[in-house]
DRENDO-1510 file (C-alpha; in Angstrom, 1 decimal, always signed):
<recs>
REC; n; res; u; v; w
REC; 1; MET; +118.3; +93.5; +62.9 .
REC; 2; THR; +116.2; +91.0; +65.2 .
REC; 3; ALA; +112.7; +91.8; +66.3 .
REC; 4; LYS; +114.1; +91.8; +69.9 .
REC; 5; MET; +116.6; +94.6; +69.2 .
REC; 6; THR; +113.8; +96.3; +67.2 .
REC; 7; ARG; +111.4; +96.1; +70.3 .
REC; 8; ASN; +113.7; +97.4; +72.6 .
REC; 9; ILE; +114.8; +100.5; +70.4 .
REC; 10; LEU; +111.2; +101.3; +70.0 .
REC; 11; LEU; +110.6; +100.9; +73.7 .
REC; 12; MET; +113.4; +103.4; +74.4 .
REC; 13; LEU; +112.2; +105.7; +71.6 .
REC; 14; VAL; +108.9; +105.6; +73.7 .
REC; 15; ALA; +110.3; +106.3; +76.9 .
REC; 16; THR; +112.4; +109.2; +75.7 .
REC; 17; VAL; +109.2; +110.8; +74.2 .
REC; 18; LEU; +107.1; +110.5; +77.3 .
REC; 19; MET; +110.1; +111.9; +79.3 .
REC; 20; GLY; +110.2; +115.0; +77.0 .
REC; 21; ILE; +106.6; +115.5; +77.2 .
REC; 22; VAL; +106.3; +115.2; +81.3 .
REC; 23; LEU; +109.5; +117.5; +81.4 .
REC; 24; ASN; +107.8; +120.1; +78.8 .
REC; 25; LEU; +104.5; +119.9; +80.9 .
REC; 26; TYR; +106.4; +120.6; +84.4 .
REC; 27; ILE; +108.0; +123.3; +82.8 .
REC; 28; HIS; +105.2; +125.0; +81.3 .
REC; 29; ASN; +103.1; +124.6; +84.5 .
REC; 30; THR; +105.7; +125.5; +87.2 .
REC; 31; GLY; +107.7; +128.2; +85.1 .
REC; 32; THR; +110.9; +126.3; +86.2 .
REC; 33; VAL; +113.3; +123.8; +85.0 .
REC; 34; PRO; +113.9; +121.1; +87.4 .
REC; 35; ALA; +116.5; +121.4; +90.0 .
REC; 36; ALA; +116.6; +125.1; +89.4 .
REC; 37; ASP; +114.5; +125.6; +92.8 .
REC; 38; ASN; +117.7; +124.1; +94.5 .
REC; 39; ALA; +119.9; +127.0; +93.3 .
REC; 40; ALA; +121.8; +128.9; +96.0 .
REC; 41; PRO; +119.7; +132.1; +96.7 .
REC; 42; LEU; +120.7; +135.1; +95.2 .
REC; 43; THR; +122.4; +138.5; +96.9 .
REC; 44; ASP; +119.4; +141.1; +97.0 .
REC; 45; GLY; +120.1; +144.3; +94.9 .
REC; 46; SER; +119.7; +145.5; +91.4 .
REC; 47; TYR; +122.1; +144.3; +88.9 .
REC; 48; THR; +122.8; +145.6; +85.6 .
REC; 49; SER; +124.8; +144.0; +82.3 .
REC; 50; SER; +124.9; +145.0; +78.8 .
REC; 51; ALA; +125.7; +142.7; +75.7 .
REC; 52; GLN; +125.8; +143.6; +71.9 .
REC; 53; GLY; +122.3; +142.8; +70.2 .
REC; 54; CYS; +121.4; +142.9; +66.4 .
REC; 55; LEU; +121.9; +146.9; +65.9 .
REC; 56; SER; +122.9; +148.1; +69.4 .
REC; 57; GLU; +123.7; +147.2; +72.9 .
REC; 58; VAL; +121.1; +145.4; +75.2 .
REC; 59; THR; +120.8; +146.5; +78.4 .
REC; 60; VAL; +119.2; +144.2; +81.1 .
REC; 61; THR; +118.6; +145.1; +84.9 .
REC; 62; VAL; +117.6; +142.4; +87.3 .
REC; 63; THR; +116.2; +143.1; +90.6 .
REC; 64; VAL; +116.4; +140.3; +93.3 .
REC; 65; THR; +114.5; +140.1; +96.3 .
REC; 66; GLY; +114.6; +137.7; +98.9 .
REC; 67; GLY; +117.4; +135.8; +97.2 .
REC; 68; LYS; +114.9; +135.2; +94.0 .
REC; 69; VAL; +114.6; +137.3; +90.8 .
REC; 70; THR; +111.7; +139.5; +91.4 .
REC; 71; ALA; +112.0; +141.6; +88.0 .
REC; 72; VAL; +114.0; +141.9; +84.8 .
REC; 73; GLN; +113.7; +145.1; +82.7 .
REC; 74; VAL; +115.2; +145.1; +79.1 .
REC; 75; ASP; +116.2; +148.1; +77.4 .
REC; 76; ALA; +116.5; +147.5; +73.5 .
REC; 77; SER; +115.2; +150.7; +72.5 .
REC; 78; ALA; +117.8; +151.1; +69.9 .
REC; 79; GLU; +116.8; +147.6; +68.1 .
REC; 80; THR; +114.1; +147.0; +65.6 .
REC; 81; PRO; +110.8; +148.2; +67.4 .
REC; 82; GLU; +108.8; +145.0; +65.5 .
REC; 83; LEU; +111.5; +142.6; +66.4 .
REC; 84; GLY; +114.0; +143.7; +69.0 .
REC; 85; GLY; +111.5; +145.6; +71.0 .
REC; 86; LYS; +108.9; +142.9; +71.1 .
REC; 87; ALA; +111.6; +140.2; +72.0 .
REC; 88; ALA; +112.8; +142.5; +74.8 .
REC; 89; GLU; +108.9; +142.6; +76.4 .
REC; 90; THR; +108.3; +138.9; +75.8 .
REC; 91; LEU; +111.8; +137.8; +77.2 .
REC; 92; ALA; +111.5; +140.5; +80.3 .
REC; 93; ALA; +108.4; +138.8; +81.4 .
REC; 94; GLN; +109.4; +135.1; +80.8 .
REC; 95; LEU; +112.7; +135.6; +82.6 .
REC; 96; THR; +111.0; +137.4; +85.4 .
REC; 97; GLN; +108.7; +134.4; +85.7 .
REC; 98; THR; +111.7; +131.7; +85.6 .
REC; 99; GLY; +114.3; +133.4; +87.3 .
REC; 100; SER; +117.0; +132.4; +85.0 .
REC; 101; THR; +117.6; +131.9; +81.2 .
REC; 102; ALA; +117.1; +127.9; +81.6 .
REC; 103; GLY; +114.6; +126.8; +79.7 .
REC; 104; VAL; +113.6; +130.2; +77.9 .
REC; 105; ASP; +113.6; +130.1; +74.2 .
REC; 106; ALA; +114.9; +132.9; +71.8 .
REC; 107; ILE; +112.3; +134.5; +69.8 .
REC; 108; THR; +111.9; +133.6; +66.3 .
REC; 109; GLY; +113.1; +136.5; +64.0 .
REC; 110; SER; +115.0; +138.1; +66.9 .
REC; 111; THR; +117.9; +135.7; +67.5 .
REC; 112; MET; +120.6; +138.3; +68.1 .
REC; 113; THR; +118.5; +140.5; +70.3 .
REC; 114; SER; +117.6; +137.3; +72.4 .
REC; 115; GLU; +120.7; +136.0; +72.8 .
REC; 116; ALA; +122.2; +139.3; +73.8 .
REC; 117; ILE; +119.4; +139.5; +76.5 .
REC; 118; PHE; +120.4; +136.0; +77.6 .
REC; 119; THR; +124.3; +137.1; +77.9 .
REC; 120; ALA; +123.1; +140.1; +79.8 .
REC; 121; MET; +120.9; +138.4; +82.2 .
REC; 122; ASP; +123.3; +135.5; +82.7 .
REC; 123; ALA; +125.9; +138.5; +83.8 .
REC; 124; CYS; +123.7; +140.0; +86.1 .
REC; 125; LEU; +123.1; +136.4; +87.9 .
REC; 126; ALA; +126.8; +136.1; +88.1 .
REC; 127; GLN; +127.0; +139.4; +89.9 .
REC; 128; ALA; +123.9; +138.2; +92.4 .
REC; 129; GLN; +126.0; +135.1; +93.5 .
</recs>
Protein backbone atom coordinates (compact mmCIF):
# COMPACT_ATOMS: atom_id res chain seq x y z
CA MET A 1 0.00 0.00 0.00
CA THR A 2 1.34 3.41 -0.87
CA ALA A 3 1.73 6.26 1.56
CA LYS A 4 -0.96 8.22 -0.30
CA MET A 5 -3.48 5.37 0.02
CA THR A 6 -2.70 4.99 3.71
CA ARG A 7 -3.19 8.72 4.25
CA ASN A 8 -6.54 8.67 2.39
CA ILE A 9 -7.78 5.72 4.42
CA LEU A 10 -6.71 7.44 7.63
CA LEU A 11 -8.52 10.65 6.60
CA MET A 12 -11.71 8.71 5.80
CA LEU A 13 -11.49 6.96 9.16
CA VAL A 14 -11.06 10.25 11.02
CA ALA A 15 -13.99 11.83 9.11
CA THR A 16 -16.22 8.84 9.90
CA VAL A 17 -15.37 8.95 13.59
CA LEU A 18 -16.01 12.70 13.72
CA MET A 19 -19.39 12.30 12.00
CA GLY A 20 -20.31 9.59 14.51
CA ILE A 21 -19.38 11.83 17.43
CA VAL A 22 -21.38 14.74 16.03
CA LEU A 23 -24.43 12.52 15.42
CA ASN A 24 -24.19 11.06 18.92
CA LEU A 25 -23.99 14.53 20.47
CA TYR A 26 -26.95 15.70 18.39
CA ILE A 27 -29.10 12.76 19.46
CA HIS A 28 -28.01 13.11 23.09
CA ASN A 29 -28.77 16.85 23.20
CA THR A 30 -32.02 16.87 21.23
CA GLY A 31 -33.46 13.45 21.99
CA THR A 32 -34.24 12.91 18.31
CA VAL A 33 -32.48 11.47 15.34
CA PRO A 34 -32.03 13.78 12.36
CA ALA A 35 -35.02 13.92 9.99
CA ALA A 36 -37.36 12.52 12.65
CA ASP A 37 -38.81 16.02 13.00
CA ASN A 38 -39.72 15.97 9.29
CA ALA A 39 -42.02 12.96 9.71
CA ALA A 40 -45.71 13.38 8.97
CA PRO A 41 -47.71 14.31 12.07
CA LEU A 42 -49.50 11.50 13.80
CA THR A 43 -53.26 11.34 14.37
CA ASP A 44 -54.18 12.33 17.90
CA GLY A 45 -55.46 9.53 20.12
CA SER A 46 -54.42 6.61 22.27
CA TYR A 47 -53.02 3.50 20.61
CA THR A 48 -52.29 0.11 22.18
CA SER A 49 -50.40 -2.91 20.94
CA SER A 50 -48.74 -5.99 22.45
CA ALA A 51 -45.80 -8.22 21.62
CA GLN A 52 -44.26 -11.30 23.20
CA GLY A 53 -41.55 -10.51 25.74
CA CYS A 54 -39.37 -12.95 27.63
CA LEU A 55 -42.05 -14.39 29.93
CA SER A 56 -45.28 -12.76 28.79
CA GLU A 57 -47.03 -10.34 26.49
CA VAL A 58 -45.80 -6.76 26.89
CA THR A 59 -48.37 -4.04 26.22
CA VAL A 60 -47.50 -0.54 25.06
CA THR A 61 -49.95 2.35 25.00
CA VAL A 62 -48.95 5.48 23.11
CA THR A 63 -50.75 8.80 23.51
CA VAL A 64 -50.51 11.26 20.63
CA THR A 65 -51.44 14.89 21.14
CA GLY A 66 -50.88 17.67 18.64
CA GLY A 67 -49.50 15.16 16.14
CA LYS A 68 -46.65 14.06 18.43
CA VAL A 69 -46.09 11.33 21.00
CA THR A 70 -46.77 12.80 24.43
CA ALA A 71 -46.81 9.66 26.58
CA VAL A 72 -45.74 6.03 26.40
CA GLN A 73 -46.92 3.53 28.99
CA VAL A 74 -45.48 0.04 29.12
CA ASP A 75 -47.12 -2.84 30.98
CA ALA A 76 -44.49 -5.50 31.51
CA SER A 77 -45.84 -6.54 34.90
CA ALA A 78 -45.53 -10.27 34.14
CA GLU A 79 -41.87 -9.94 33.15
CA THR A 80 -39.06 -10.33 35.68
CA PRO A 81 -39.27 -7.13 37.81
CA GLU A 82 -35.50 -6.67 38.14
CA LEU A 83 -34.92 -6.93 34.38
CA GLY A 84 -38.06 -6.51 32.31
CA GLY A 85 -39.67 -4.17 34.80
CA LYS A 86 -36.65 -1.85 34.83
CA ALA A 87 -36.49 -2.00 31.02
CA ALA A 88 -40.16 -1.01 30.83
CA GLU A 89 -39.60 2.05 33.03
CA THR A 90 -36.45 3.18 31.25
CA LEU A 91 -37.75 2.61 27.73
CA ALA A 92 -41.12 4.25 28.40
CA ALA A 93 -39.30 7.46 29.32
CA GLN A 94 -36.91 7.27 26.37
CA LEU A 95 -39.67 6.49 23.86
CA THR A 96 -41.78 9.36 25.18
CA GLN A 97 -38.83 11.70 24.75
CA THR A 98 -37.85 10.54 21.24
CA GLY A 99 -41.36 9.84 19.97
CA SER A 100 -40.18 6.72 18.15
CA THR A 101 -37.91 3.71 18.48
CA ALA A 102 -35.25 5.28 16.25
CA GLY A 103 -32.06 5.81 18.19
CA VAL A 104 -33.30 4.02 21.32
CA ASP A 105 -31.16 1.07 22.42
CA ALA A 106 -32.31 -2.14 24.06
CA ILE A 107 -31.64 -2.47 27.77
CA THR A 108 -28.75 -4.82 28.54
CA GLY A 109 -30.01 -8.02 30.13
CA SER A 110 -33.56 -7.36 28.91
CA THR A 111 -33.18 -7.78 25.18
CA MET A 112 -36.36 -9.81 24.65
CA THR A 113 -38.48 -7.41 26.70
CA SER A 114 -36.87 -4.42 24.95
CA GLU A 115 -37.55 -5.89 21.52
CA ALA A 116 -41.18 -6.58 22.48
CA ILE A 117 -41.54 -2.96 23.61
CA PHE A 118 -40.03 -1.71 20.33
CA THR A 119 -42.30 -3.97 18.26
CA ALA A 120 -45.42 -2.84 20.13
CA MET A 121 -44.36 0.83 19.95
CA ASP A 122 -43.85 0.61 16.19
CA ALA A 123 -47.27 -1.02 15.84
CA CYS A 124 -48.85 1.82 17.84
CA LEU A 125 -47.15 4.42 15.65
CA ALA A 126 -48.34 2.59 12.53
CA GLN A 127 -51.92 2.84 13.85
CA ALA A 128 -51.45 6.58 14.38
CA GLN A 129 -50.38 7.27 10.80
